[in-house]
N, C-alpha and C positions, 0 to 999 in steps of 0.2 A: 504493499499499500505506500501511495506518497501523498505529500503533502507540498503545498506551495504558498507561502507567506511574502506578501507583497507590503513592504515597509516604506512609509514617505512621510516625509515632515508635514505636520500640519501647517493649515493655512494660515498665514500671518507669522509663521517661523521663517526667519531668514535662510537662505538656500545660496551660501556662497559656491559651491560646487556649481549649481543651475546656473547661477551668474557667470562664473567663468567659461563655461560650455556654450552659453548664449552667445556671450563676447567672443569666444574664439569662432562660431560658427559664422558671426558677421564679419570678423576678420577675414575668413575663406570665400567671403561672397555671398552668402546664404541670408539675404536681406530680410526675409519674410518671418524670421523668428520672434516672435515677441514676448516669448518666456519660455523659460526651461525650471522643470525642477526635478530635481535628481534622487531616486531611491534607492532600492536593493530587492533582490529576490532571494528567497531561502527555500533551496529542495531539501525536503526531509524524506528519508525511507523510514518506513516504519512498521512495526510488527502489525499484523492483521488485527482487527480489534480495536486498535488505539483509536479514542474518539475525537471529534473535533475539539471536543472541550479540553482533552489535555493538551492539544495542539494550541489551543487559545492560552492556557495557563503557561506554557512555554512564552508564549510571546509576551504576556503579562510578568512575567518573570525574568527574563534572558533577550529575546530575541528583538524586542522592542522596548525604546525609551518612551512609556506612554506618556511622559509629562510634555514632550515635542514631537511624537512622532505617531503616525496611526498606522494601522494594519489590516489586512484581510486575508482570511485563510481559506484556500479550495484543496479540498479532498478528491483525490482520483483514485 
């Protein structure tokens, strides 16, 4: 069983990496980019029977800084 966790900075939190990517894209001639938010994807290989609740607990305790980040969980 696999789970995928998408972690992004919450709206309103400064994203310096996203701003750097936006600036670099502009310098490369990609003028239509108005904003960039950078996040991370964490893929987990889980034992059968692992619940989405367990993955949520993993996010709350380790995988995401819930003060400044939000996350979504996909179970496959």
